[in-house]
N, C-alpha and C positions, 0 to 999 in steps of 0.2 A: 513481781518478777522473782524476787529472792525466794519466796515461798514455792513458786513453781519450779525453780531450779533445785530446791531442796527435795521436793517430791520426786522430780525426775531422777535425781542422784540416788535417792533411796530405792526407787523402783528398779534402777539399773543394778544396784547392789543386790537387791532381792532376787532379781532374775538370774544374776550371776551365781548367787548362792544355790538357787534351785537347780540350775544347770550343773553346777559342780557336784551337788548331791547326787543327781541322776548319773553323772559320769562316774562318781565314786562307787555307787551301787553296781553299775554295769561292770566296772573294773573288778569288784569283788566277786561278782557272779562269774565273770570270765576266768578269773584266777581259780575259783573253786572248780569250774568245769575242767580247766586244764590240768589241775592237780589230780582230779579224779581219774582222768584218762591216763595221766602219767603213771599213776599208781598201778595201773594194769599192764604197763609195759614190762616185758621180761627183763630181768637183770638189773633193775634200778631200785634202790632203797626207797621206802616210803618217806614222804615229806622232804625229798631232795629239792633244794631251792631251784627255781627255774633257771637261774644263771649258771647252775652247775650241770644242767642236762647235757648229755652228748647230743650232737646234731641229729642223730637218728631218732632220739626220743622226741625232740621237737617236731620232726617230720611225722612221726607216729601219731602224736597228739593232734597235729593239724589234720591228718587224714581222718582220725576218729571223729573230730568235731565236724568236719565237712560232711562225713557220711550221716551223722546224726541230724544235721541241718537239712540235708537232702531228704531224709526219711520224713522229717517233720513237714517239709514243704509238700511232699507227696500226699501225706495224710490230710493236710489242710485242703489240698486240691480235690479230694474225694467228696462229692456232694451226694446226699441221698437222692434217689430218683423222685420224680414228681408223683404225688399221690393221684391215683386214677380219679377222674372227675366224679364218677358215681359214688365215691367214698369220701370225698372232700368235706361235705357238710357234716357227715357223721363223725369224721375225725375231729372236726372243729368242736363238736359237742363232748367228745371223750377221746383224748389222745392215746388212750390204752388200746384203741382199735388197731388190730393187726390184719384183719381179713374178714372174709364172709364165706360161710359154708352152706351149700345147698345140695340136698340129695333128693332127686325126683322120686316120686312115689311114696314120700314120707312128709312129715311136718317139719323136717329139718331144713330151715331156711333162716339162718341167724348170723349176726355178727360174731366174730371171734375176738376175744380180748386177751390182754396179757399184762400182768403186773410183776416185773422182775424182782422188786423189793419184797413183795409178799406173794409167794407162788400160789397160795390158795385164796387170794383176795376175792376172786369172783366165784368162789364155791357157793356162797350164799348172798351174793350181791348181783343186782341187775346192771344193765348198761348205764343207768343213771348213778351207779355206785351206792344206791340205797339198798337196804336189806330186802332180799327176795329169797325165799327158801329154795326155789328152783335154781337160783344162781344164773350163770351165763356159761356159754361155751368159752373155754379159755385154753390158751397155748401154754405148754410147759415153759417154765421160766428159763430153762437152759437153752431153749431155741432162740434164734435171732433171725427175723425175716430179712434183714439186710446182709447178714453173714450166716446164711443158713447151714445147718448140718444136713446130712442126707435124709433126715427123718424129722418131719413135723409131728409132734405128739399133742393131740387135742383131747381135752376132757369135757364131759358134760353129764348132767344127772339123767338117770333113766326115770322119767316122770310117768306116773300111772295114767295121766290123761294124754300121753303120747307126745307131749311137748319136749323141747330140747332133745336129748338123746333117747327119749322114750320109744322111738320107733327104729332106732339103730339095729335092734335084734331082728328086724324083718329080714336082714341078710342071712340069718341062720337057715332060712328057707331057700334051698337051691333054686326053686322056681322064681323067687323074687330076684335073686342075683342074675338069673338068665334074662329077666326083663329090664333090670337096671344095673348093668355092670359098670356104668360110668357115673361119676358125680363131680361136682364143681367145688373147688376151693380157690378163691382169689385172695392173694395178699392185697394190701392197700396199694401195692405198686404194680402188680401184674396179675392177669387172669390165668386160671389153670384148670384143666380137666384131668381127672384121676380115674384109673381103672382098678377095680378091686382085684387083689391077688390072693388074699387070705381072709378067712373069717374064723375067729378063734374064741373058744370058751376056755377061760383060765381063771386065775385067782391072784390075790395079793398074798404072797407067801411070807412066812416068818423069815427073819433075816438069816437064820442059820440053816434054812431049808435049801437043799440042793435041787434047784429047779430053774428053768429059764424064766427070767423076770423081765418081761417086755418093757415094763415101766422104768427100767434102768437104762434104756437105750434111746432116750430122747436125743442125745448128742452122738452122732455117728460121723466120724471124719476121716475114715480110711477104708480101703477096700475089704480088708479082712473082717473088720467089724460089720460092715455092710452085708457081706455074704453070710456071716454067722447069723445075723438077725433075720435075714430073708429065709435062710434054710430052716431055722427054728420055727418061725411063724408059719411057713408052708407045711412043716411037719405037724404042727398043732392044729391046722385048719380043719374045720368040721367036714369039709368036702374039698375036692380038688377043683380049683377054679380053672385050671389049664393055663394060668398066667403066672408070670414071675417077674423079677426085676434084676437088672445088672448094674454094677457100679457105674456111677455117672448119672443115674436116673434119680429123681427126687421121690422119696417116699412120704406118705402121710399115714399116721396111725390114729384112729378114732377109738376112744375108750370110754366105756360106761359101766356102771354096776349091773350085775345080773345075778339072779338069786338061785342059780342051780346048785350053789354051795356057799358056805360062809366066805365072805369077802370075794364072791365071784365077780368076774368081769366078762363082758362081751366086747370083743375088739375087732375092728375092721381095718385092714391094711390096704392101701392103694398106692399105685405108682403113677407119676405124672406122665401124660402122653402128649404128643405134639398136636 
């Protein structure tokens, strides 16, 4: 009985010590947060003790903390949408999967991948992440399918056997565009059809060259930039598609090498349609 009493007493003391430690840590964190917000209050000296704060400073700090907690709660409440059933199994194999691209009339019917830590990870890696010279289709690292910009930029190799983006240049032929003006790009969360608005032959320019560099425009988040991008790509298009896009519509840009010049590129721009 005496041993049991001793064990009980020790466990009680230990629990109390743990609880006190957690309380002390919480108090230190709370004090740190309060002091950080107080330092931003106008007209109060840094490191002023809490007991010397004017009442309006205490109210200011309380409002700032409440606003931060509300913002955190809102962020925590945001859940990513469910992955479409048709892509769930593929996503389970490789969580870098962000979508699927299909262009009728071509061999382009592939998953689209993205590695934000290493933007060119899939330049010479396949879906299984093993070395593959042809690589995979991949989304620009600056894009985010959950928080998308107004432009998705997708890269792929122009393979001689027509695989990957080897047949993207078919759009240089106006007759092909007339037959296949619409293609499909699904993210793993939603399906999408896109209408071609421009087909461009361009190149990768030197950094100091004064030219429109489409590859710098993966992230478009305002109307002025959107209009500037569309106007330039339409002006560079090898023919007039008769189509354009307005702010609020989602764009997609497909880019591959093309050998009309050194560092040449063939680029197809589409806009999402309902």
